[in-house]
C-alpha positions as CSV (number, residue, x, y, z in Angstrom):
1,M,100.2,98.2,-20.6
2,S,97.8,96.7,-18.1
3,D,98.0,97.9,-14.5
4,F,98.5,94.3,-13.4
5,R,101.6,93.9,-15.4
6,Q,103.4,96.9,-14.1
7,S,106.3,96.4,-11.6
8,G,104.9,99.0,-9.2
9,P,102.0,98.4,-6.8
10,P,98.6,97.9,-8.3
11,V,95.8,100.4,-7.9
12,W,94.1,98.2,-5.3
13,R,91.0,100.3,-5.1
14,R,90.1,99.1,-8.6
15,L,89.6,95.7,-7.2
16,D,88.4,96.7,-3.8
17,C,85.2,94.8,-2.9
18,V,83.8,97.0,-0.2
19,T,80.7,97.9,-2.1
20,R,79.6,94.9,-4.1
21,T,76.7,96.3,-6.2
22,A,75.9,94.5,-9.5
23,E,77.1,97.6,-11.5
24,Y,80.4,97.6,-9.6
25,E,80.9,93.9,-10.2
26,K,80.2,94.3,-13.9
27,T,82.5,97.3,-14.3
28,H,85.4,95.6,-12.6
29,E,85.2,92.0,-13.9
30,D,87.4,92.9,-16.8
31,G,90.0,94.1,-14.4
32,R,89.8,90.9,-12.4
33,Y,90.2,88.9,-15.6
34,E,93.3,90.9,-16.4
35,A,94.7,90.0,-13.0
36,V,94.0,86.3,-13.9
37,R,95.5,86.6,-17.3
38,S,98.6,88.1,-15.8
39,R,98.7,85.4,-13.0
40,D,99.1,88.2,-10.5
41,A,99.7,86.8,-7.0
42,R,99.0,90.1,-5.5
43,F,95.3,89.4,-5.8
44,D,95.3,85.9,-4.3
45,G,92.7,85.9,-1.6
46,A,91.1,89.1,-2.7
47,F,88.9,87.2,-5.1
48,F,88.6,83.8,-6.8
49,F,87.7,82.8,-10.3
50,A,85.9,79.7,-11.5
51,V,85.8,78.1,-15.0
52,E,82.4,76.9,-16.0
53,T,83.7,74.4,-18.5
54,T,85.8,72.5,-16.0
55,G,83.9,73.1,-12.8
56,I,87.1,74.2,-11.0
57,Y,87.8,77.4,-9.1
58,C,91.3,78.9,-8.7
59,R,93.3,81.7,-7.2
60,P,94.3,84.5,-9.6
61,S,97.9,83.4,-9.9
62,C,97.0,79.8,-10.9
63,P,99.7,78.6,-13.4
64,A,97.2,76.7,-15.6
65,V,96.3,77.9,-19.0
66,T,94.2,81.0,-18.8
67,P,90.5,80.2,-19.6
68,K,88.5,82.2,-22.1
69,R,86.8,85.3,-20.6
70,H,83.2,84.1,-21.3
71,N,83.8,80.9,-19.3
72,V,85.0,82.7,-16.2
73,R,83.0,83.6,-13.1
74,F,84.3,85.6,-10.1
75,F,83.6,85.0,-6.4
76,P,84.6,87.0,-3.3
77,T,85.3,83.9,-1.2
78,A,86.2,80.3,-1.7
79,A,83.0,79.4,0.1
80,A,80.9,81.3,-2.5
81,A,82.6,79.3,-5.3
82,Q,82.0,76.0,-3.5
83,G,78.4,77.0,-2.9
84,S,78.0,77.4,-6.7
85,G,79.2,73.9,-7.3
86,F,82.9,74.5,-8.2
87,R,85.7,72.4,-6.7
88,A,89.1,73.5,-5.7
89,C,92.0,73.4,-8.2
90,R,94.5,70.8,-7.2
91,R,97.3,72.7,-8.8
92,C,97.0,76.1,-7.2
93,R,95.2,75.1,-4.0
94,P,93.1,78.2,-3.7
95,D,92.0,77.3,-0.2
96,A,95.6,78.0,1.0
97,V,95.8,81.6,0.0
98,P,96.1,84.4,2.6
99,G,92.8,85.7,3.8
100,S,91.3,88.9,2.3
101,A,92.7,92.0,3.9
102,D,89.2,93.4,4.0
103,W,88.1,91.4,6.9
104,N,90.9,92.5,9.3
105,V,90.6,96.2,8.2
106,R,86.8,96.6,8.3
107,A,85.0,97.3,11.6
108,D,81.5,96.6,10.3
109,V,79.4,93.6,11.2
110,V,80.6,91.6,8.1
111,G,84.3,92.2,8.9
112,R,83.7,91.2,12.6
113,A,81.7,88.1,11.5
114,M,84.5,87.0,9.2
115,R,87.1,87.3,11.9
116,L,84.9,85.3,14.3
117,I,84.2,82.6,11.8
118,G,88.0,82.4,11.1
119,D,88.5,81.9,14.9
120,G,86.1,78.9,14.8
121,V,83.1,80.4,16.6
122,V,80.6,78.8,14.2
123,D,82.1,75.3,14.8
124,R,82.0,75.8,18.6
125,E,78.9,77.9,19.1
126,G,76.9,77.6,15.9
127,V,75.3,80.4,13.9
128,A,73.3,81.4,17.0
129,G,76.4,81.9,19.0
130,L,78.0,84.0,16.2
131,A,74.9,86.2,16.1
132,V,74.9,86.8,19.9
133,R,78.5,87.9,19.8
134,L,77.7,90.3,17.0
135,G,74.5,91.6,18.6
136,Y,72.4,90.8,15.6
137,S,69.8,88.1,14.8
138,A,70.9,85.0,13.0
139,R,68.8,86.0,10.0
140,Q,70.4,89.4,9.8
141,V,73.9,87.8,9.9
142,Q,72.9,85.3,7.2
143,R,71.5,88.0,5.0
144,Q,74.5,90.4,5.3
145,L,77.1,87.8,4.8
146,T,75.4,86.3,1.8
147,A,74.9,89.7,0.2
148,E,78.5,90.8,0.9
149,V,80.7,87.6,0.4
150,G,78.3,85.3,-1.4
151,A,78.0,82.7,1.3
152,G,76.4,82.4,4.7
153,P,78.2,81.6,8.0
154,V,77.6,77.8,7.7
155,A,79.0,77.7,4.2
156,L,82.0,79.8,5.2
157,A,82.7,77.6,8.2
158,R,82.3,74.5,6.0
159,A,85.0,75.8,3.6
160,Q,87.3,76.5,6.5
161,R,86.7,73.0,7.9
162,A,87.5,71.5,4.4
163,H,90.8,73.4,4.3
164,T,91.7,72.2,7.8
165,A,90.9,68.7,6.9
166,R,93.1,68.9,3.8
167,V,96.1,70.2,5.8
168,L,95.7,67.4,8.4
169,L,95.2,64.7,5.7
170,Q,98.3,65.8,3.7
171,T,100.7,66.7,6.5
172,T,99.9,64.3,9.3
173,G,99.5,60.6,9.8
174,L,96.3,61.0,11.9
175,P,93.6,58.4,11.1
176,V,90.9,59.7,8.8
177,T,88.2,59.4,11.5
178,E,90.2,61.5,13.9
179,I,90.8,64.1,11.2
180,A,87.0,64.3,10.5
181,F,86.2,65.4,14.1
182,A,89.4,67.4,14.5
183,S,88.4,69.5,11.5
184,G,85.1,70.4,13.1
185,F,82.8,68.1,11.2
186,A,79.8,66.6,13.2
187,S,80.1,63.2,11.5
188,V,82.3,61.1,9.3
189,R,79.7,61.1,6.6
190,Q,79.5,64.9,6.6
191,F,83.3,65.0,6.4
192,N,83.4,62.5,3.5
193,D,80.6,64.4,1.6
194,T,82.3,67.7,2.0
195,I,85.8,66.5,0.9
196,R,84.3,64.9,-2.2
197,A,82.3,68.1,-3.0
198,V,85.2,70.5,-2.5
199,Y,88.1,68.5,-3.8
200,A,86.5,65.9,-6.1
201,A,88.3,63.2,-4.2
202,T,87.8,60.9,-1.2
203,P,89.8,61.7,1.9
204,S,92.2,58.7,1.1
205,E,92.7,60.0,-2.5
206,L,93.3,63.5,-1.2
207,R,96.0,62.2,1.2
208,A,97.6,60.1,-1.6
209,A,97.7,63.1,-3.9
210,A,99.7,65.2,-1.4
211,P,102.7,67.1,-2.9
212,A,106.1,65.5,-2.2
213,R,106.9,68.1,0.4
214,D,103.7,67.3,2.4
215,R,104.3,63.6,2.1
216,A,107.8,64.1,3.6
217,A,106.3,66.2,6.4
218,R,103.7,63.6,7.1
219,R,106.4,60.9,7.7
220,T,107.9,63.1,10.5
221,A,104.6,64.6,11.8
222,T,104.2,62.6,14.9
223,P,102.3,63.8,18.0
224,S,105.7,64.8,19.6
225,A,107.0,66.5,16.4
226,G,103.8,68.5,15.8
227,I,102.0,69.7,12.7
228,P,104.2,71.4,10.1
229,L,102.5,74.4,8.4
230,R,103.2,77.1,5.9
231,L,101.7,80.4,7.0
232,A,101.2,82.1,3.6
233,H,101.3,85.9,3.3
234,R,100.6,88.3,0.4
235,G,103.3,90.4,-1.1
236,P,106.7,91.3,0.5
237,Y,107.1,90.6,4.2
238,Q,109.7,92.1,6.6
239,P,110.2,89.4,9.3
240,G,113.1,91.2,11.0
241,P,111.1,94.0,12.7
242,V,108.3,91.6,13.8
243,F,110.8,89.2,15.4
244,D,112.7,92.2,17.0
245,L,109.5,93.2,18.7
246,L,108.7,89.7,19.8
247,Q,112.2,89.3,21.2
248,R,112.0,92.6,23.1
249,E,108.6,91.7,24.6
250,A,109.2,87.9,25.3
251,V,107.8,86.9,28.7
252,A,109.8,84.1,30.3
253,G,107.8,80.9,30.8
254,I,105.4,81.5,27.9
255,E,107.6,82.8,25.1
256,E,111.2,82.6,23.8
257,V,113.1,83.8,20.8
258,S,116.3,81.9,19.9
259,G,118.9,82.0,17.1
260,A,120.7,84.8,15.3
261,P,118.9,87.6,13.5
262,G,117.6,86.4,10.2
263,R,117.4,82.8,11.4
264,R,115.5,83.2,14.7
265,V,112.7,81.0,16.0
266,Y,109.8,82.3,18.0
267,R,108.1,79.8,20.3
268,R,105.2,80.4,22.7
269,T,102.4,78.6,24.5
270,L,98.8,79.0,23.5
271,R,95.5,78.7,25.5
272,L,93.0,77.4,23.1
273,P,89.2,76.5,23.2
274,Y,89.8,72.7,23.5
275,G,93.2,72.5,25.0
276,T,96.7,74.0,24.9
277,G,99.4,74.4,22.3
278,I,103.0,75.3,21.6
279,V,104.0,76.9,18.4
280,A,107.3,77.5,16.7
281,V,107.6,80.1,13.9
282,Q,110.8,80.6,11.8
283,E,112.0,84.1,10.9
284,R,113.2,83.3,7.5
285,P,110.7,84.3,4.9
286,G,109.4,81.8,2.3
287,R,111.1,81.2,-1.1
288,P,109.9,82.9,-4.3
289,D,106.9,81.7,-6.1
290,R,106.9,79.4,-9.2
291,A,107.5,82.4,-11.4
292,G,110.6,83.4,-9.4
293,R,109.0,86.6,-8.0
294,T,110.3,87.3,-4.5
295,G,107.8,90.1,-3.7
296,S,104.6,88.4,-4.8
297,G,104.1,86.4,-1.7
298,G,105.6,83.7,0.4
299,W,105.2,82.1,3.8
300,L,106.6,81.6,7.3
301,E,107.4,78.1,8.4
302,A,105.7,77.0,11.6
303,R,105.1,73.9,13.6
304,L,102.2,73.4,16.0
305,H,102.0,71.0,19.0
306,L,98.4,70.7,20.1
307,T,96.9,68.7,22.9
308,D,93.6,68.6,20.9
309,P,93.7,68.8,17.0
310,R,90.3,70.5,17.0
311,D,92.2,73.6,17.9
312,L,94.2,73.7,14.6
313,T,92.0,76.3,12.8
314,T,91.8,78.6,15.8
315,S,95.5,78.5,16.5
316,V,96.4,79.1,12.8
317,Q,94.1,82.2,12.7
318,R,95.6,83.5,15.9
319,L,99.1,83.2,14.5
320,R,98.0,84.9,11.3
321,R,96.8,87.9,13.4
322,L,100.0,87.9,15.5
323,F,102.2,88.1,12.4
324,D,99.8,90.2,10.4
325,L,99.9,87.8,7.5
326,D,96.5,88.7,5.9
327,A,97.5,92.4,5.4
328,D,97.6,94.0,2.0
329,P,101.1,95.5,1.7
330,Y,100.4,96.9,-1.8
331,A,97.6,99.1,-0.5
332,V,99.6,100.2,2.6
333,D,102.8,100.9,0.7
334,E,101.0,102.8,-2.1
335,R,99.3,105.2,0.3
336,L,102.2,105.7,2.7
337,G,104.8,105.8,-0.1
338,A,103.1,108.9,-1.5
339,D,104.1,110.8,1.6
340,P,107.4,112.6,1.4
341,R,108.4,111.8,5.0
342,L,107.5,108.1,4.7
343,A,108.5,107.4,1.1
344,P,112.1,106.5,1.8
345,L,111.1,104.4,4.8
346,V,108.6,102.4,2.7
347,A,111.1,101.9,0.0
348,A,113.6,100.6,2.5
349,R,111.1,98.2,4.2
350,P,108.4,97.2,1.7
351,G,105.8,95.1,3.3
352,L,106.4,96.2,6.9
353,R,103.6,94.8,9.1
354,S,101.7,95.8,12.2
355,P,101.9,92.8,14.5
356,G,98.9,91.7,16.5
357,T,98.7,89.1,19.3
358,A,97.9,85.5,19.8
359,D,95.8,86.3,22.9
360,P,94.1,89.7,23.2
361,D,93.3,89.5,26.9
362,E,96.9,88.6,27.6
363,L,98.1,91.5,25.5
364,A,95.9,94.0,27.3
365,V,97.3,93.0,30.7
366,R,100.9,93.0,29.4
367,A,100.4,96.4,27.9
368,L,99.4,97.7,31.3
369,V,101.8,96.1,33.6
370,G,105.0,95.7,31.5
371,R,107.3,92.8,30.8
372,A,108.8,92.3,34.3
373,E,105.5,92.3,36.1
374,A,104.0,90.0,33.4
375,E,106.8,87.5,34.1
376,R,106.0,87.6,37.8
377,L,102.3,87.0,37.1
378,V,103.1,84.0,34.9
379,Q,105.2,82.4,37.6
380,R,102.8,83.1,40.4
381,Y,99.4,82.6,38.8
382,G,100.0,81.0,35.4
383,Q,98.8,77.5,34.6
384,A,101.6,75.0,34.4
385,L,101.8,72.9,31.3
386,D,101.2,69.2,31.7
387,A,104.3,68.6,29.5
388,P,106.7,71.6,29.6
389,C,108.9,72.1,26.5
390,G,112.3,73.6,27.4
391,T,111.8,77.1,28.8
392,L,108.1,77.1,28.0
393,T,106.4,76.0,31.2
394,H,103.2,78.0,31.7
395,L,100.2,79.6,30.1
396,F,99.6,83.2,30.8
397,P,97.0,83.5,33.7
398,E,93.4,83.9,32.7
399,P,91.7,87.2,33.6
400,A,89.4,85.5,36.1
401,V,92.4,84.1,38.0
402,L,94.1,87.5,38.1
403,A,90.9,89.2,39.1
404,E,90.5,86.9,42.1
405,A,94.2,86.8,43.1
406,A,94.9,90.5,42.8
407,P,91.6,92.4,42.9
408,G,93.2,95.8,43.8
409,G,94.7,98.4,41.4
410,A,94.5,98.8,37.7
411,P,95.6,95.3,36.8
412,G,92.9,93.8,38.9
413,A,90.3,96.2,37.5
414,L,91.3,95.3,34.0
415,A,91.3,91.6,34.7
416,A,87.8,91.8,36.3
417,A,86.5,93.7,33.3
418,L,87.9,91.1,30.9
419,A,86.6,88.3,33.0
420,D,83.0,89.5,33.3
421,G,82.7,90.7,29.7
422,A,82.6,94.4,30.4
423,V,85.6,94.7,28.0
424,R,85.6,92.4,25.0
425,L,88.7,91.9,22.9
426,D,87.8,88.8,20.8
427,P,88.0,88.9,17.0
428,G,84.4,90.1,16.7
429,A,84.6,92.9,19.2
430,D,83.5,96.3,18.1
431,R,86.7,98.4,18.3
432,D,85.0,101.7,19.3
433,E,83.0,100.0,22.0
434,A,86.1,98.2,23.3
435,E,88.0,101.4,23.4
436,R,85.3,103.2,25.4
437,A,85.1,100.2,27.8
438,L,88.9,100.2,28.3
439,L,89.0,104.0,29.0
440,A,86.4,103.4,31.7
441,V,88.7,101.0,33.6
442,P,90.5,102.8,36.4
443,G,94.2,103.2,35.8
444,L,94.2,102.8,32.0
445,D,95.4,105.8,30.0
446,A,94.9,106.7,26.4
447,R,98.4,105.5,25.4
448,T,97.9,102.0,26.8
449,V,94.5,101.8,25.2
450,A,95.9,102.8,21.8
451,V,98.4,99.9,22.1
452,V,95.6,97.5,22.9
453,R,93.5,98.8,20.1
454,T,96.4,98.3,17.6
455,R,97.7,95.0,18.8
456,A,94.7,93.2,20.4
457,L,92.0,94.4,18.1
458,G,94.1,94.6,15.0
459,D,93.1,98.1,14.1
460,P,95.3,99.4,11.2
461,D,94.5,103.0,11.8
462,V,95.5,104.0,15.3
463,A,97.4,107.1,16.3
464,P,98.5,107.3,20.0
465,P,98.1,110.6,21.9
466,G,100.9,113.0,21.5
467,P,102.4,114.6,18.4
468,A,99.8,115.0,15.6
469,V,99.7,112.3,13.0
470,P,98.7,113.4,9.5
471,D,95.3,112.4,8.3
472,T,96.9,111.7,4.9
473,W,98.3,108.5,6.5
474,R,94.8,107.2,7.0
475,P,93.6,104.4,7.0
476,W,97.1,103.0,7.7
477,R,98.4,105.1,10.6
478,S,99.4,102.0,12.6
479,Y,101.7,101.0,9.8
480,A,103.0,104.5,9.3
481,L,104.1,104.6,13.0
482,N,105.7,101.2,12.7
483,H,107.8,102.6,9.8
484,L,108.9,105.5,12.0
485,R,109.7,103.2,14.9
486,A,111.7,100.9,12.7
487,A,113.7,103.9,11.5
488,G,114.2,105.2,15.1
489,E,112.1,108.3,14.5
490,W,109.2,107.5,16.9
491,E,109.4,106.7,20.5
492,N,108.0,103.3,21.4
493,D,104.6,103.3,23.2
494,R,105.7,101.0,25.9
């Protein structure tokens, strides 16, 4: 029996694409084809396949008839498939899959670049800005990304813009011209050309072809009602522990959690590059997929209210990091489930995640000062929203504001370091350099820095100081400790 048809977790390393040599690709293409033949949703986002006879690329779980092996090509990213002239399948919508877990796990320049591109840096600052943030030349970044993921930064950003445009076209009633610029395109002509190339349809045709659910959402998606979204995740997802954490930490004025466990709604304010936003995310996980498999993936329902629609891509990526939606639960559970201490915990909570944050600078300050002091800072120094929404009235104060208002003590020193760039916590930050910079800030101890590294920098392999954590839990020590915390066997770090 194929590994991809077994009920247990797959041997993920067989499809791990960390080293993409020609020999590696040739050796593992048969394995990828077996995943396609089995329509295995566990590999959605890990790779894409394209059919040369149709000119279409799909996700591995596409329900269409399986193509013949000799007609299939494999790509590490949707952008690589698009760059080879293939258009997105209208049936499986491969642009809507969870992102590859590789980019959040890896700390090298390619992983950092992918996180920055996801955050919209290329749209805002261009390839030159991306290169400056990474500390490489634009040519080096282009070369490394092309060799690793099959597409350069411009092509990757273009694929992301196309996906954002499709979401706005099919779920909102915004005029097409507004959508073009909101998606990050420089002109309407560029927008039209890209949509035709990626989806083989004009923007109007793409809007008319929206699924029934999206058409219904579009009728209610007014500026006041916000943009409805499905935040897809890979494999099983345990929303309860994530919402428990968010509820314990919620800072009045910028966050709230309402409803009974299992039906809670998390709402918060967002400071974004072009404006502000308010998001609401429902706790209830998504329904099973078309094949009725509850553990093969799903989604969280969300609704975004943005003052500027150009912030859609950035806000979605920040929510994905907050809820750890691009994780690979199969790889995590396979490794941790082999440990005698963790095995029963993993079996009880498959797909347990390691939550991140929607605002790394905010998380760092909150990790240092605690919830009560954070609420005081919000009320005293936070920016008031132009249009408050219930209990959500402010944005968390920016580091520069805190540094000027309260220059003394550890909070002031941290705020100053964040404001002047001595400490960088953006998606492309080097985790080791950020940790060294944080430890150099007066008043920050190793335990607080470990929290920041786990939550703000999204490091999956952090062990706080204290009792020894087994090396056999690597590279998923952050997840292992979350299992222990959920079971009441590990003291919280805060």
